[in-house]
N, C-alpha and C positions, 0 to 999 in steps of 0.2 A: 081643774082650774083653767080658765080661759087664757089664751096667750096675751102677753102685754102688747100694747099698741105703740108703734113708732110713727111719728108725725112727719109728713113731707108736704111740700107744695104740689108736687106732681109725682105720680107713679106711672111708669111706662112698662108695659108688658111686651117683651120682645126686644132683642138687641140687633136686629137687622138694620138696613139703612134708614128706614122710617123711625124706628125706635131710637137709634143712636142720635140722629139729628134732632128729634124732638127733645131728648134729654139734654143734649148739648146746648140747644137754643135756650131752654128754660134756665139751665145752670148759668149760662152766660149773663143772664139778667138777674143773677143773684138768688135764684130760687133753690130750695133744697129738693133734690131729685133722687129717686131710686129707679133703677132698671132691674126688672125681673126677667131672667132668661132660663128656660128649662134645660137647655143644652150646656155642656161644660165649655163650649166654645162660643165666642161672641161673633157677630157679623152676619148671622142668618144664612140663607141660601146663597146669597151672592158671594160670600166669602168661602163657604164650606162645601158647597156642592154644585153651584151654578156659575155665576158670572166669572169670578176670579179663576177658579180651577179649570173651567172649560176653555177660557181664553188663554190660560197658561198652557194647557194641553195643545191648543191650536198652534201657538207660536213655537213651542218645543217640537211639535210634529213637523212643522215646515222646516225648522232648522236641522234637525237630526236626519231628515230624509233628503235634504237638498231639493225639496220639491220644486221650488221656484227656479233653480239653476239648471235643471236637467236639459231643457230645450235650448238654453242659451249656449251652453258649452258642449252640448252633445254627449253629456256624461250619463251613462246608465248605471246608477248606483245599485249595488247588490246589498240590499238592506238587511242588516243583522237585526231581525225584528225583536228578538229577546233582549238584546242590548238596548235597542231603541226604546222599548217599553220600560226598561229599568230607568233609563234617563228621564223618560216622561214622568214616571211616578215620583222619582226623587225631586225633580224640578218643581212639579205641581205641589208636593207636600211642603216644600220649602217656601214657596210663594204664599200658600194658604196660611202657614204659620206666621209669616211676616205680616200679612194683611190683618189677621186676627189680632196680632199684637198691636197694630196701629189703632184698631177700634178700641181695644182695652185701654191703651195709653190715652186716647182722646177723651174717653169718659173719665179716666182718673185725673187728667189735667183739668177738667172742668169741675172736679169735685163731686161727680155723680157716684152714688153708692150702687155697686153691682151685687145683686143677690141671685144666686143660682138656685132654682127650684121651680115648682109648678104653681102658677098663680090662679086664683079663683076670686071673682067678685063676691064680696061677703057683706052685702048690704050697703046702704048709702055711705059713700066716702071711705069704704074699707076694701082692702085687698088682702086675702089670706094667701100666704106662701108656704107650701109644704116642701120640706127638704130633709132628707136623712131621718125620716120618722118623726120630725118635730114640725110645729107650725108657728109661723111668725105673722102677726097681724100688722099691716101697714095702713096708716090713715092719711088720706089726702083729699082735698076738695075736687081734684081733677085726676082722671085716669086716661091714658092714651093706650089703646089696644093696637099693637103692631106685631101680631103673631105670624104674619106671612102666610105662605101657602105650601101645599104638598102635591105631588103628582096624583092625577086621577088614575084609579085602577078599574078599568072597565070590566064587566063580568065576562066570564069565559076565557080569561087569560090566566094561565097557570103560573102566577108569580112565585109559587113555592119551588118552581124548577130553577136550579142553579144557573141555567143559561138564559133566564128571562129577567130583564132589568127594567126599572123605571129610571127616570132621568136623575134622581137623587142617588141611585145606587150604582149607576154605570161606571162612574169614575173609578171606583174600587174594582170593578169587573173588567176594565180594559186590559185584557191579557192577549196572549198570542192566539190569534184566530185567523182563519182564511176568509170567513164570510159572516155577514150580519144582515138581518132584516130590521129596518127602522119603520115603525108605524107612527105616522104623524108628520105633517108637513109644515108645522109651526117653527118658531125660532129654534127651539131646543133640538127638535128632530133634524132640521136642516144643518145646524151647526155640527152635531155629532156625525151625521152622515158624511158631510164633506171632509171633516177632519180624519175620519177613519179611511175614507177613500184616498186621501193624501198619504196615509200610512200604508197603502197597498192592499187594504182589505176590500173584498168584493162586496159592495153594499147595494142592497135593493131597498129603495124608499117607497113605502106604500102610503097613499093619502086618499081619504074618502072624497075630498074636494078635487075639482079638476085642475087646480092651480096650487102653487106653493106660496106661503106667506101672504095671505089675502090683505094684510095691512099695507102692502107695498103698492106702488104704481104698477098697473098690470103689465106694462112693457118691461119693467124691471123684473117682475116675477117670471115672465116668459124667458127673458135673457138669462136669468139664474138657472132655469131648467136646462137651457141649451148648454150652459157652462158646466153644470153638473154632469150632463151626459158626455160631454167632450172629455171629462176627467175619467170616465169609465163607470160612473154610477148608473144603475138602472132605476128608472122611475116608473111607478105604477100609479098613475093619477086617476081620480074618479073611480077608485076601486075600494071596495070595503073588504074587511077581513071576516071570513066566515067561520074560522076556527084556528086554534093553535094547539098543537099536541107534540109529545115526544115520540120520535121514531128512531130508536137506536141511539146513535151518537149525535143525532141532529135534532134540533127543534124545527118543526114543520109548520109553516103558515099556509093555510088554505084561503085563497082569495074568493071573492063572490062569484067569479066566473068559473071556478073549479080548479084553477091552477094551484099546484102545491109547490112551495118554495122551501127547501131545506137550508139551514144555516147553523153556524156554530153558536151564534148569539142572537138574541132578540131584544131590541129596545122599544119600549112602549112610551111614546111621548105625545099624548092626545089631550093635553090640557092640565090645569092645576085647580085645586079646590082650596078654599080658605081654611085656615086652622082656627076653627071656632068652637070645637067640641071641648067640654070640660071647663069652660071659663065662667059659666053661670050667666051668660049674656042674656038669654031670654028671660030668666028670673029677674034680671036687673032692668028689664024693659027695653033691651036693645033689639031692634027689629032686624031680621035677616032677609035677604032677597031669596027668590025662588032657587037660586044656585048656592045658597048657604053662605053668602058673603054679607059683610056688615054694610047696612045702608047708611050713607053719610050725606050731608049737604055740602055746599061749596066751602064751608069753613071746617070741614071734617067732623062736624057734630053728629052724633048718633041720635036715636030717638029717646035716649035716656039722659036726663040732666047730669052734667059733670063727666060724662063718658064720651070720649072721642076715639076715632080710629083712623089709621093711615097705612098706606102700603098695599101689598098684594092681598091682604085680608079683606080689602074693600073692592077688589076686582081690577079690571083693566085700567091703565095700560100694562101693569105688572112689570115695570122697569125700575131698576135701582135708582136712577136719576129722579123719576117721578115720585118714588116712595120717599126719598130724602126730602124733597120739597113739601110733600104732604105732611111729613113728620114735623117739619118746622112750622107749617101752617096750623097743624093741630095744637102744638104747644102755644103758639101765639094766640090762637082762639081761646084756649083754656085759661091762659094766664093774663091775657090782654097786654102782651109784650109787643114792642114794635116789630113790624115785618114789612119789608118792601112789597107793596101790592102790585105785582106786574099785571099788565093787561091780559096776559094769558099765561097759563102754566104748562103750555104744550111742551112735550119732550120730543126730541128727534127720535126716530126709529133707527136703531143700529143693530144689525144682526151680524155676528162674527163668524160667518161662513167662510169657506175658501172658494172664491174671494168674498170680501165683505160687501154688504149691501146696506144702504141707509137712505133715509128720506125725511123731509120736513115740509110742512105746509100742504097745499092742495095737490092732489094727484091730477093727472090729465082728465081722468073719468069724472072726478069730483067737479072740476071746472066745467065740464060739459053738462053734468047733472044740474049745476047751479045756474046754467045759462050764461056763464061768463064768456064774453068775447075774448078769446085768448090766442096766444101764439106759443109755439114750443121750439126750443133750441136744443141741439144735441152736439156733443163733442165726444168722439170715441177715443178711448185710450190707445187704440192701435195707431193713432196719428200723433200721440203725445211722446215727446222725446224721453221724459223720465220713465214712463211706463215701458218703453222699448229698452232702455238701459237696464231696468230691473227685470225684464222678461215677463212682465205681468200686463199684457196688453188687452185682456178681456175687459168688457164693460165700457161704461161711458158716464158722462155727466149730462143730466137732462134738466132743463129749466122750463117751468111753466109760468108764463107771464101774461098779464092783462094787456089789452091793446093800448092802455095808457102808459105802458112801460113798467108798471110795478111788478116786481118779482113775487109770485104767489106760492111757488113751491120749487123745491130742488130735490132731485132723486139721483142716486149714484150707485153704480155697481163697479167695484174695483178694489185694488189692494188695500187702500187705507180709506175706504168710503166713510167709515164711522168718524174719522177725523175731518175729512174734507167737507162733510155736510154742514159743519158749524159756520163756514163762510157764508153759505146760502141762508142758514138760519138767522144770522145776524141781520142780513139784508131784508129778509122777509119780515122780521119782527119790527124793524124800524121803517117799514114802508119804502124801502129803497127801490130804485129803478134799475133795470137791466143794463142801461148804458153805463152805469158805474163800473160794471164788470168789463165792459168794452174798453173803457179808458184807463182802468187800473193797470199798473205795471206789476206783473208777476215775475218773480225770479224764474230764470230758465237755466237748466231744465228743472221743472217741478210738476207734480201732479196738479197743483192749483191752477197752472196755466190753462188747463182745459176749460175753466170757467169763462175765460175770455173768448175762446172759440165757440163755446156753446151760446154765449151772448150774441156773437156775430151771426150765428146760424138762426137765432130767434129773430133778429132784426131783418134778416133776409125774407122772413115770412110776410113782411109788410108790403110785398109786391112793388117795391120801388118807391113807395110814397115815403116822405120824410115827415114824421110827426113833429109837432112843435116842441115836445119835450126832449127831442134828440138833438144834442148840440152839434154844431158844425164840426166837420173833421172826424166823423165817426167811421170812416172807411177802415176796414181791417182785412187781414188776409192770413 
């Protein structure tokens, strides 16, 4: 006997940021919504293995090791690593449970029905959900696929070795170790590499590209490399991995030049692939890209009527913030509910390394490539009072401005860069000029005060000329 059909206005597959926000948006406007999640836990990668736990790991590592205070007070802490790791895991588990609870509570508050099971598109307007040996058929005129992504497993890597991890597995595998090799210079690889370096682990980061984090302004990328090396991390850039094997107690990574590096653990973080298998997408007429991601238009519509997609399963930028916005946009497109149409949906880049690095808008190289007559202003945290008080003087604020004074981009390396970038983001989005930062009064001592000094440095590039948009009395020092 076929399963009975339950009727909804929208069915969302996946309960990460994109799925949660799509469901909440639709339910807010009175629609009946179901969310299908194959895991026992809600929140997706960002809550359970990515954003929240890695950032919690970062903050806990910095706290329990006293990493930021060593140079200030001349204290050399003898780290009880086993105790520190116990605290790390306890704190991370607690925060993950708390945030998963918030997701569940949010969906419950909006009246969204949560169904745990594996979803499969079952013909026009239907989603079959398999759970505990039974099947439930959901009926809805619109479906949002928000199934997220998983780590890529390149061939030749022995992932069955207990010392080899991908980025979703490493959290549980962070144990007492002396050394680790990280393959991959993207956000995940850089975050884990710097966190473990702060914990006193000897880390070697290997990246096939000659730089780290190619989405960054190139100057910030170079500065991040210098900072990592000053912390004691070894970088092997522009180097490929020729092989990985077990040699006694160690996992051994052989580089393309022939060097062999032995370590207690290996993290492979070379990209992510969309979770599209087993959903019946192609049978439903949903077109995939050459990389196995779902192809969508500006309104998150797929090539199949009534089916939408959002979040990491559609590809870059693969950020929780972008995924949430895409989820809301998908629900609005599907149900024709109101949604503020911003001029752009750009998300700032924020990478939670030690120290953080963030950016928004045009990089300096992009301004050059587009032929924009521009100026650049910099303010180094070594000259900032709050940074000196905190003992975190590495990095700077960098502003990219047009000759007409408009702020085009902001790029920051420093202790709270992912927070500070939003000041520049607001100004870029609203067409603000750099002289606003010059005249603004910032609290002192603050990290934000660096914006004013960066603005002054930018205006100095005008070679003594005073443009008409610059108000009188702009001298600064």
